ZAVOTOR-225454 format. One record per atom (N, C-alpha, C): residue in three letters; x, y, z. Coordinates in steps of 0.2 Angstrom, whole numbers, padded with zeros to 4 digits, always signed. Layout:
REM residues N
AlaXYZ/...
***
This chain:
REM residues 67
Unk+0519+0465+0535/Unk+0520+0473+0534/Unk+0523+0475+0541/Unk+0519+0474+0546/Unk+0521+0477+0552/Unk+0528+0474+0555/Unk+0529+0468+0553/Unk+0536+0465+0555/Unk+0542+0469+0551/Unk+0540+0471+0545/Unk+0546+0474+0541/Unk+0547+0481+0544/Unk+0542+0485+0545/Unk+0543+0491+0548/Unk+0547+0491+0554/Unk+0545+0486+0559/Unk+0549+0486+0565/Unk+0556+0483+0564/Unk+0557+0478+0559/Unk+0563+0475+0558/Unk+0568+0481+0555/Unk+0566+0484+0550/Unk+0570+0489+0547/Unk+0572+0495+0552/Unk+0567+0497+0556/Unk+0568+0502+0561/Unk+0573+0500+0566/Unk+0572+0494+0569/Unk+0577+0491+0574/Unk+0584+0490+0571/Unk+0585+0488+0564/Unk+0591+0487+0561/Unk+0595+0494+0561/Unk+0591+0499+0561/Unk+0594+0506+0561/Unk+0595+0509+0568/Unk+0593+0505+0573/Unk+0593+0507+0580/Unk+0589+0514+0581/Unk+0583+0514+0578/Unk+0579+0520+0578/Unk+0573+0518+0582/Unk+0571+0523+0587/Unk+0565+0523+0591/Unk+0559+0524+0586/Unk+0553+0522+0589/Unk+0547+0524+0585/Unk+0546+0531+0585/Unk+0548+0535+0590/Unk+0548+0542+0590/Unk+0552+0545+0584/Unk+0558+0542+0584/Unk+0563+0545+0579/Unk+0561+0544+0572/Unk+0558+0538+0571/Unk+0555+0536+0564/Unk+0549+0540+0562/Unk+0545+0541+0567/Unk+0539+0546+0566/Unk+0541+0553+0564/Unk+0546+0555+0568/Unk+0549+0562+0566/Unk+0552+0563+0559/Unk+0556+0558+0558/Unk+0559+0558+0551/Unk+0554+0557+0545/Unk+0549+0553+0547/Unk+0543+0552+0542/Unk+0538+0557+0542/Unk+0538+0561+0547/Unk+0533+0567+0547/Unk+0526+0564+0549/Unk+0526+0558+0553/Unk+0519+0555+0555/Unk+0520+0555+0563/Unk+0514+0553+0566/Unk+0514+0553+0573/Unk+0517+0546+0575/Unk+0520+0546+0581/Unk+0522+0540+0584/Unk+0517+0535+0585/Unk+0511+0537+0586/Unk+0505+0532+0587/Unk+0504+0529+0580/Unk+0505+0532+0574/Unk+0504+0529+0568/Unk+0509+0524+0567/Unk+0516+0525+0569/Unk+0521+0520+0568/Unk+0519+0514+0572/Unk+0517+0515+0579/Unk+0516+0510+0583/Unk+0510+0506+0581/Unk+0505+0509+0578/Unk+0499+0505+0576/Unk+0501+0501+0570/Unk+0505+0503+0565/Unk+0507+0499+0560/Unk+0511+0493+0562/Unk+0516+0495+0567/Unk+0520+0489+0569/Unk+0516+0484+0573/Unk+0511+0486+0577/Unk+0507+0481+0580/Unk+0502+0478+0576/Unk+0501+0480+0570/Unk+0496+0477+0565/Unk+0489+0480+0566/Unk+0489+0485+0570/Unk+0482+0488+0571/Unk+0480+0493+0565/Unk+0485+0494+0561/Unk+0484+0498+0554/Unk+0487+0495+0549/Unk+0484+0490+0546/Unk+0486+0486+0540/Unk+0486+0489+0533/Unk+0483+0495+0533/Unk+0482+0499+0527/Unk+0483+0506+0527/Unk+0489+0508+0529/Unk+0490+0515+0529/Unk+0489+0519+0522/Unk+0488+0525+0522/Unk+0488+0528+0516/Unk+0494+0528+0512/Unk+0494+0529+0506/Unk+0500+0528+0501/Unk+0505+0533+0503/Unk+0502+0539+0505/Unk+0507+0545+0507/Unk+0511+0543+0514/Unk+0507+0540+0518/Unk+0511+0538+0525/Unk+0515+0532+0523/Unk+0514+0527+0519/Unk+0518+0522+0517/Unk+0524+0524+0514/Unk+0524+0529+0510/Unk+0530+0532+0506/Unk+0534+0535+0511/Unk+0531+0539+0516/Unk+0535+0543+0521/Unk+0539+0538+0525/Unk+0536+0533+0527/Unk+0539+0528+0532/Unk+0545+0525+0528/Unk+0543+0522+0522/Unk+0548+0518+0519/Unk+0554+0523+0517/Unk+0553+0529+0515/Unk+0558+0534+0514/Unk+0562+0535+0520/Unk+0559+0536+0525/Unk+0563+0537+0532/Unk+0567+0531+0534/Unk+0565+0525+0532/Unk+0569+0519+0533/Unk+0574+0518+0528/Unk+0574+0522+0522/Unk+0579+0521+0517/Unk+0578+0515+0513/Unk+0571+0513+0512/Unk+0569+0507+0508/Unk+0564+0509+0503/Unk+0563+0506+0498/Unk+0557+0507+0493/Unk+0551+0505+0497/Unk+0546+0508+0495/Unk+0539+0507+0498/Unk+0537+0500+0497/Unk+0538+0497+0491/Unk+0537+0490+0490/Unk+0541+0485+0494/Unk+0547+0487+0497/Unk+0551+0483+0501/Unk+0548+0482+0508/Unk+0545+0488+0510/Unk+0542+0488+0517/Unk+0535+0486+0518/Unk+0531+0488+0513/Unk+0524+0487+0513/Unk+0522+0482+0507/Unk+0516+0479+0508/Unk+0513+0474+0503/Unk+0513+0478+0496/Unk+0515+0475+0491/Unk+0515+0478+0484/Unk+0508+0480+0482/Unk+0503+0476+0485/Unk+0496+0478+0483/Unk+0495+0486+0485/Unk+0498+0488+0490/Unk+0497+0495+0493/Unk+0499+0500+0488/Unk+0504+0498+0484/Unk+0507+0503+0479/Unk+0505+0502+0472/Unk+0501+0497+0471/Unk+0499+0496+0464/Unk+0492+0500+0463/
***
């Protein structure tokens, strides 16, 4: 999961701060997810980040999270 967030963010040449702003979450939240320190974000946070990245939530996060 963390590698996908970082991968998609970097593909768009977006900083963690920019992703956080677009998603409406803190930069620390993005950082923690990317570093694997938060492997189970809330569904709301997962949706916000995936949407900000332009991907479906199930593409970015484990499908178990959205079931």
